[in-house]
DOMAR-990057 format. One record per residue (C-alpha): residue number from 1; z, y, x negated; residue in one letter. Coordinates in steps of 0.1 Angstrom, whole numbers, plus 5000, padded with zeros to 4 digits. Example, Ala and Ser with C-alpha at 12.3 -4.5 7.8 and 13.67 -1.06 7.14 Angstrom:
1 | 5078 | 4955 | 4877 | A
2 | 5071 | 4989 | 4863 | S
# end
This chain:
1 | 3461 | 5526 | 9213 | M
2 | 3427 | 5511 | 9213 | N
3 | 3398 | 5536 | 9206 | Q
4 | 3361 | 5536 | 9208 | K
5 | 3332 | 5539 | 9184 | E
6 | 3336 | 5570 | 9161 | G
7 | 3367 | 5581 | 9181 | N
8 | 3399 | 5589 | 9159 | V
9 | 3433 | 5580 | 9162 | R
10 | 3459 | 5608 | 9151 | G
11 | 3456 | 5642 | 9138 | I
12 | 3424 | 5651 | 9124 | P
13 | 3420 | 5670 | 9092 | G
14 | 3424 | 5666 | 9057 | T
15 | 3456 | 5651 | 9043 | A
16 | 3484 | 5676 | 9032 | G
17 | 3517 | 5668 | 9020 | P
18 | 3529 | 5668 | 9061 | M
19 | 3495 | 5658 | 9076 | E
20 | 3477 | 5631 | 9088 | T
21 | 3451 | 5611 | 9066 | A
22 | 3417 | 5603 | 9078 | R
23 | 3403 | 5569 | 9068 | I
24 | 3367 | 5554 | 9076 | L
25 | 3364 | 5519 | 9085 | V
26 | 3330 | 5504 | 9079 | V
27 | 3320 | 5472 | 9092 | D
28 | 3297 | 5454 | 9114 | E
29 | 3316 | 5427 | 9134 | P
30 | 3338 | 5442 | 9161 | M
31 | 3365 | 5418 | 9157 | H
32 | 3372 | 5432 | 9120 | F
33 | 3377 | 5465 | 9131 | R
34 | 3398 | 5455 | 9163 | T
35 | 3418 | 5438 | 9138 | A
36 | 3424 | 5469 | 9112 | I
37 | 3425 | 5489 | 9143 | D
38 | 3456 | 5467 | 9155 | G
39 | 3472 | 5468 | 9118 | M
40 | 3472 | 5504 | 9117 | L
41 | 3482 | 5515 | 9155 | E
42 | 3516 | 5521 | 9146 | K
43 | 3508 | 5540 | 9116 | E
44 | 3505 | 5580 | 9108 | E
45 | 3463 | 5576 | 9102 | Y
46 | 3434 | 5586 | 9114 | A
47 | 3410 | 5564 | 9119 | T
48 | 3376 | 5563 | 9124 | V
49 | 3349 | 5532 | 9128 | F
50 | 3318 | 5530 | 9116 | S
51 | 3292 | 5496 | 9121 | S
52 | 3273 | 5499 | 9088 | G
53 | 3265 | 5521 | 9060 | V
54 | 3243 | 5546 | 9074 | Q
55 | 3264 | 5556 | 9100 | D
56 | 3287 | 5558 | 9075 | A
57 | 3271 | 5578 | 9055 | I
58 | 3261 | 5598 | 9086 | A
59 | 3294 | 5608 | 9092 | R
60 | 3307 | 5612 | 9058 | I
61 | 3278 | 5643 | 9057 | D
62 | 3290 | 5657 | 9087 | H
63 | 3321 | 5647 | 9097 | D
64 | 3354 | 5665 | 9079 | P
65 | 3366 | 5652 | 9043 | P
66 | 3378 | 5617 | 9045 | Y
67 | 3410 | 5607 | 9024 | D
68 | 3401 | 5568 | 9027 | L
69 | 3369 | 5548 | 9030 | I
70 | 3375 | 5508 | 9037 | L
71 | 3342 | 5489 | 9037 | A
72 | 3331 | 5454 | 9040 | D
73 | 3314 | 5443 | 9013 | L
74 | 3294 | 5420 | 9035 | G
75 | 3277 | 5435 | 9059 | M
76 | 3239 | 5432 | 9066 | A
77 | 3210 | 5442 | 9053 | G
78 | 3231 | 5465 | 9024 | T
79 | 3273 | 5459 | 9015 | D
80 | 3299 | 5484 | 9014 | G
81 | 3295 | 5491 | 8980 | S
82 | 3264 | 5509 | 8984 | G
83 | 3285 | 5536 | 8993 | L
84 | 3300 | 5538 | 8959 | L
85 | 3263 | 5553 | 8951 | I
86 | 3254 | 5569 | 8987 | Q
87 | 3286 | 5583 | 8998 | R
88 | 3290 | 5619 | 8994 | R
89 | 3328 | 5626 | 8981 | Q
90 | 3331 | 5612 | 8952 | P
91 | 3368 | 5622 | 8952 | D
92 | 3375 | 5597 | 8981 | T
93 | 3386 | 5562 | 8973 | P
94 | 3370 | 5535 | 8984 | L
95 | 3384 | 5503 | 8995 | V
96 | 3362 | 5469 | 8995 | V
97 | 3369 | 5437 | 9015 | V
98 | 3355 | 5412 | 9004 | S
99 | 3356 | 5373 | 9016 | P
100 | 3385 | 5353 | 8992 | S
101 | 3360 | 5331 | 8980 | Q
102 | 3335 | 5358 | 8968 | D
103 | 3365 | 5381 | 8944 | V
104 | 3337 | 5385 | 8917 | G
105 | 3314 | 5406 | 8944 | A
106 | 3347 | 5430 | 8949 | A
107 | 3358 | 5435 | 8909 | V
108 | 3324 | 5447 | 8901 | A
109 | 3328 | 5468 | 8932 | A
110 | 3358 | 5479 | 8916 | V
111 | 3343 | 5484 | 8881 | R
112 | 3314 | 5507 | 8899 | R
113 | 3336 | 5530 | 8912 | G
114 | 3359 | 5514 | 8940 | A
115 | 3399 | 5523 | 8939 | Y
116 | 3405 | 5488 | 8948 | D
117 | 3396 | 5457 | 8970 | Y
118 | 3413 | 5433 | 8999 | L
119 | 3405 | 5396 | 9004 | L
120 | 3397 | 5379 | 9036 | K
121 | 3424 | 5370 | 9048 | P
122 | 3450 | 5393 | 9045 | F
123 | 3479 | 5404 | 9060 | E
124 | 3494 | 5434 | 9076 | R
125 | 3515 | 5445 | 9048 | D
126 | 3489 | 5440 | 9020 | Q
127 | 3465 | 5463 | 9042 | L
128 | 3488 | 5487 | 9042 | L
129 | 3501 | 5491 | 9008 | A
130 | 3467 | 5493 | 8995 | T
131 | 3461 | 5521 | 9025 | V
132 | 3493 | 5539 | 9010 | K
133 | 3481 | 5537 | 8978 | R
134 | 3448 | 5550 | 8984 | A
135 | 3460 | 5578 | 9005 | V
136 | 3488 | 5590 | 8979 | E
137 | 3460 | 5587 | 8951 | Y
138 | 3435 | 5610 | 8976 | R
139 | 3464 | 5631 | 8975 | R
140 | 3473 | 5634 | 8940 | L
141 | 3438 | 5643 | 8936 | V
142 | 3435 | 5672 | 8962 | Q
143 | 3468 | 5686 | 8940 | Q
144 | 3452 | 5685 | 8910 | N
145 | 3422 | 5699 | 8918 | A
146 | 3443 | 5726 | 8935 | M
147 | 3463 | 5730 | 8906 | Y
148 | 3432 | 5731 | 8882 | K
149 | 3418 | 5756 | 8903 | Q
150 | 3445 | 5779 | 8903 | D
151 | 3455 | 5777 | 8862 | L
152 | 3415 | 5786 | 8861 | E
153 | 3418 | 5819 | 8882 | E
154 | 3450 | 5826 | 8863 | M
155 | 3437 | 5822 | 8830 | V
156 | 3408 | 5839 | 8843 | S
157 | 3430 | 5868 | 8857 | A
158 | 3450 | 5868 | 8824 | R
159 | 3418 | 5866 | 8798 | T
160 | 3402 | 5898 | 8824 | G
161 | 3438 | 5919 | 8816 | M
162 | 3434 | 5907 | 8781 | L
163 | 3396 | 5924 | 8777 | H
164 | 3409 | 5955 | 8797 | Q
165 | 3435 | 5957 | 8770 | A
166 | 3416 | 5951 | 8744 | I
167 | 3389 | 5976 | 8753 | A
168 | 3417 | 6002 | 8757 | D
169 | 3432 | 5997 | 8724 | L
170 | 3396 | 5997 | 8708 | E
171 | 3395 | 6035 | 8729 | R
172 | 3424 | 6042 | 8713 | S
173 | 3414 | 6038 | 8680 | Y
174 | 3377 | 6052 | 8681 | D
175 | 3392 | 6083 | 8696 | I
176 | 3416 | 6083 | 8663 | T
177 | 3385 | 6081 | 8646 | L
178 | 3369 | 6106 | 8659 | E
179 | 3398 | 6128 | 8655 | A
180 | 3393 | 6121 | 8617 | L
181 | 3356 | 6126 | 8618 | G
182 | 3367 | 6164 | 8634 | D
183 | 3393 | 6169 | 8606 | A
184 | 3363 | 6163 | 8582 | L
185 | 3340 | 6185 | 8600 | D
186 | 3367 | 6214 | 8595 | L
187 | 3369 | 6209 | 8561 | K
188 | 3330 | 6205 | 8551 | D
189 | 3315 | 6233 | 8576 | A
190 | 3280 | 6230 | 8563 | E
191 | 3277 | 6194 | 8577 | T
192 | 3297 | 6198 | 8615 | E
193 | 3288 | 6178 | 8639 | G
194 | 3268 | 6155 | 8615 | H
195 | 3290 | 6122 | 8618 | S
196 | 3285 | 6123 | 8661 | K
197 | 3246 | 6127 | 8657 | R
198 | 3239 | 6104 | 8628 | V
199 | 3261 | 6082 | 8646 | T
200 | 3243 | 6079 | 8683 | A
201 | 3212 | 6082 | 8657 | F
202 | 3225 | 6046 | 8646 | T
203 | 3232 | 6031 | 8678 | I
204 | 3197 | 6038 | 8689 | A
205 | 3184 | 6020 | 8662 | L
206 | 3207 | 5990 | 8660 | A
207 | 3200 | 5988 | 8700 | R
208 | 3163 | 5992 | 8692 | G
209 | 3165 | 5963 | 8666 | A
210 | 3181 | 5941 | 8690 | G
211 | 3216 | 5935 | 8666 | I
212 | 3242 | 5920 | 8696 | P
213 | 3260 | 5938 | 8712 | A
214 | 3296 | 5925 | 8698 | Q
215 | 3281 | 5939 | 8664 | Q
216 | 3273 | 5978 | 8675 | I
217 | 3309 | 5994 | 8676 | P
218 | 3312 | 5980 | 8638 | V
219 | 3278 | 5998 | 8628 | I
220 | 3292 | 6029 | 8649 | A
221 | 3325 | 6030 | 8634 | R
222 | 3308 | 6022 | 8600 | G
223 | 3281 | 6056 | 8609 | A
224 | 3309 | 6076 | 8619 | F
225 | 3329 | 6075 | 8588 | L
226 | 3304 | 6072 | 8560 | H
227 | 3319 | 6101 | 8546 | D
228 | 3355 | 6102 | 8553 | I
229 | 3361 | 6092 | 8516 | G
230 | 3349 | 6133 | 8510 | K
231 | 3385 | 6140 | 8522 | M
232 | 3395 | 6130 | 8486 | A
233 | 3371 | 6151 | 8466 | I
234 | 3383 | 6185 | 8455 | P
235 | 3376 | 6212 | 8475 | D
236 | 3363 | 6231 | 8446 | A
237 | 3336 | 6206 | 8444 | I
238 | 3327 | 6199 | 8479 | L
239 | 3327 | 6234 | 8488 | L
240 | 3308 | 6248 | 8459 | K
241 | 3279 | 6264 | 8473 | P
242 | 3254 | 6265 | 8443 | S
243 | 3243 | 6231 | 8425 | K
244 | 3269 | 6206 | 8411 | L
245 | 3269 | 6198 | 8376 | Q
246 | 3265 | 6164 | 8364 | A
247 | 3301 | 6157 | 8360 | E
248 | 3306 | 6173 | 8397 | E
249 | 3277 | 6146 | 8407 | Q
250 | 3294 | 6117 | 8396 | K
251 | 3329 | 6130 | 8410 | I
252 | 3310 | 6134 | 8444 | M
253 | 3296 | 6103 | 8447 | R
254 | 3331 | 6083 | 8443 | E
255 | 3334 | 6091 | 8481 | H
256 | 3314 | 6059 | 8491 | C
257 | 3340 | 6037 | 8471 | A
258 | 3367 | 6060 | 8482 | R
259 | 3361 | 6056 | 8520 | G
260 | 3362 | 6024 | 8512 | Y
261 | 3394 | 6020 | 8494 | Q
262 | 3407 | 6039 | 8529 | M
263 | 3394 | 6016 | 8554 | L
264 | 3396 | 5984 | 8534 | R
265 | 3429 | 5976 | 8545 | K
266 | 3429 | 5985 | 8584 | I
267 | 3419 | 5950 | 8597 | P
268 | 3394 | 5964 | 8628 | F
269 | 3378 | 5985 | 8602 | L
270 | 3369 | 5959 | 8568 | Q
271 | 3336 | 5953 | 8581 | E
272 | 3328 | 5990 | 8592 | A
273 | 3343 | 5998 | 8552 | A
274 | 3312 | 5978 | 8536 | E
275 | 3289 | 6002 | 8556 | I
276 | 3310 | 6031 | 8544 | V
277 | 3311 | 6016 | 8509 | Y
278 | 3271 | 6008 | 8512 | S
279 | 3256 | 6042 | 8526 | H
280 | 3242 | 6058 | 8497 | Q
281 | 3227 | 6024 | 8485 | E
282 | 3188 | 6021 | 8484 | H
283 | 3166 | 5993 | 8494 | Y
284 | 3147 | 5992 | 8461 | D
285 | 3183 | 5994 | 8443 | G
286 | 3182 | 6030 | 8430 | S
287 | 3211 | 6043 | 8452 | G
288 | 3245 | 6043 | 8447 | Y
289 | 3275 | 6034 | 8440 | P
290 | 3267 | 5998 | 8432 | R
291 | 3229 | 5996 | 8427 | K
292 | 3226 | 5972 | 8456 | L
293 | 3190 | 5961 | 8463 | K
294 | 3172 | 5949 | 8496 | G
295 | 3192 | 5925 | 8516 | E
296 | 3224 | 5924 | 8493 | Q
297 | 3231 | 5957 | 8509 | I
298 | 3247 | 5950 | 8552 | P
299 | 3225 | 5955 | 8576 | L
300 | 3242 | 5982 | 8590 | G
301 | 3242 | 6004 | 8559 | A
302 | 3203 | 5999 | 8562 | R
303 | 3201 | 6008 | 8597 | I
304 | 3224 | 6040 | 8587 | F
305 | 3204 | 6052 | 8562 | A
306 | 3175 | 6057 | 8582 | V
307 | 3200 | 6074 | 8609 | A
308 | 3215 | 6097 | 8585 | D
309 | 3179 | 6107 | 8570 | T
310 | 3165 | 6116 | 8605 | L
311 | 3197 | 6139 | 8612 | D
312 | 3196 | 6156 | 8574 | A
313 | 3161 | 6165 | 8575 | I
314 | 3163 | 6180 | 8612 | T
315 | 3196 | 6198 | 8611 | S
316 | 3199 | 6234 | 8602 | D
317 | 3217 | 6239 | 8568 | R
318 | 3229 | 6275 | 8548 | P
319 | 3202 | 6270 | 8524 | Y
320 | 3174 | 6260 | 8551 | R
321 | 3166 | 6255 | 8584 | M
322 | 3158 | 6220 | 8597 | G
323 | 3126 | 6205 | 8603 | T
324 | 3110 | 6186 | 8635 | S
325 | 3116 | 6153 | 8642 | F
326 | 3074 | 6147 | 8637 | A
327 | 3083 | 6154 | 8603 | A
328 | 3110 | 6131 | 8598 | A
329 | 3089 | 6104 | 8610 | R
330 | 3064 | 6111 | 8580 | L
331 | 3089 | 6111 | 8555 | E
332 | 3110 | 6077 | 8568 | I
333 | 3076 | 6063 | 8571 | K
334 | 3065 | 6072 | 8535 | R
335 | 3103 | 6060 | 8519 | C
336 | 3095 | 6030 | 8533 | A
337 | 3105 | 6000 | 8509 | G
338 | 3123 | 6022 | 8483 | T
339 | 3148 | 6045 | 8501 | Q
340 | 3146 | 6024 | 8532 | F
341 | 3143 | 5988 | 8545 | D
342 | 3106 | 5986 | 8560 | P
343 | 3117 | 5963 | 8588 | K
344 | 3142 | 5990 | 8601 | V
345 | 3115 | 6017 | 8595 | V
346 | 3096 | 5997 | 8619 | E
347 | 3118 | 6002 | 8646 | V
348 | 3124 | 6033 | 8639 | Y
349 | 3089 | 6040 | 8644 | L
350 | 3089 | 6019 | 8675 | S
351 | 3108 | 6045 | 8693 | L
352 | 3096 | 6076 | 8707 | P
353 | 3106 | 6109 | 8693 | D
354 | 3120 | 6125 | 8727 | Q
355 | 3152 | 6098 | 8720 | L
356 | 3162 | 6117 | 8691 | W
357 | 3154 | 6152 | 8708 | E
358 | 3176 | 6138 | 8734 | D
359 | 3205 | 6119 | 8720 | L
360 | 3206 | 6155 | 8696 | R
361 | 3210 | 6174 | 8730 | A
362 | 3236 | 6149 | 8744 | E
363 | 3264 | 6154 | 8715 | I
364 | 3254 | 6191 | 8711 | T
365 | 3263 | 6197 | 8746 | R
366 | 3295 | 6218 | 8754 | P
367 | 3304 | 6198 | 8783 | T
368 | 3296 | 6164 | 8765 | R
369 | 3328 | 6143 | 8767 | K
370 | 3318 | 6105 | 8759 | A
371 | 3327 | 6095 | 8721 | S
372 | 3298 | 6089 | 8703 | P
373 | 3316 | 6056 | 8695 | L
374 | 3311 | 6043 | 8729 | Q
375 | 3276 | 6061 | 8739 | M
376 | 3252 | 6038 | 8748 | E
377 | 3210 | 6042 | 8738 | S
378 | 3193 | 6056 | 8770 | K
379 | 3166 | 6035 | 8757 | D
380 | 3168 | 6004 | 8772 | R
381 | 3132 | 5990 | 8762 | S
382 | 3135 | 5956 | 8749 | K
383 | 3122 | 5949 | 8717 | L
384 | 3119 | 5916 | 8696 | R
385 | 3145 | 5912 | 8668 | N
386 | 3129 | 5921 | 8635 | P
387 | 3158 | 5906 | 8616 | F
388 | 3159 | 5870 | 8634 | S
389 | 3153 | 5858 | 8598 | D
390 | 3193 | 5854 | 8595 | G
391 | 3198 | 5891 | 8583 | S
392 | 3241 | 5899 | 8588 | K
393 | 3257 | 5930 | 8590 | V
# end
């Protein structure tokens, strides 16, 4: 069956397992296109003929995808190998046709990306074998692309499920940790709610400091569990209403190490345990239990120290009333460089007192449902990270 220029013989559409392959034949001489047409006439191919490279490029840009491009190297003004650069379907194999005396040009085209070449004159069997290999190659490329897409979608879905499972597991952990904190509050009524408030304050400071999001839960857990070691302190000392004697004070200070020992063997709390161990250290080295100084103190513990003092100053105690956030601001500023990391204080001073008042109200609100370990700071301002010099939690 003969067809006019640009017409298609066969069933149009991208080749699939049972679909007709679409072939674009590019050459100027009519007799060549006619010969190709005759050789492919009885085969199940949908063939489109084009008289030049520019016309072929136009068809490639606007037609459905082809499964094979068959182009002559000897067209006037340009050659079929130009399709290697200009064609818009990089996955479509290109078979170049060249005179037998110009085999070097054909080989060069293959090196530039052509799938194969045919040397004139060629027999029908040679053409059909080459076309068949090229079409099968194209189908294999399509199958591999579909397999890759399916695999990527499956991996994406499984990754999403894994992330959700991890998030659910972490939430379960945090609910358990909150129960531990509540148990400590029941034992030490003097500091009831302190762990939740100081955790919310610590999260706000860490976010204000530009701490990476993946590190926020670590710091939050360390803040929430900072006094967990007090569970091991005798009630006679922990609940004593009067001033502690020197020996009693020594025992009380053991709560940092005791808390560390309780948490360090739990894999997901190992980093948080370091904050628990160091939460009473001072920037100038005057704290306890290890007299750490400056950046020897984990960054999470340095952030917590400011949040802890902020809550301590502004919270009521049986022996005194809490003071204002404005008064706390003055005291924390005064202790920058001695008790506190100056950079952390700088972040704290950049945040408004209203933030702390809002967080305290949120924590103490009777209908509050969110765990402070999962709370997000309401302050979303993007501040410069003062810890960009390489400090680590």
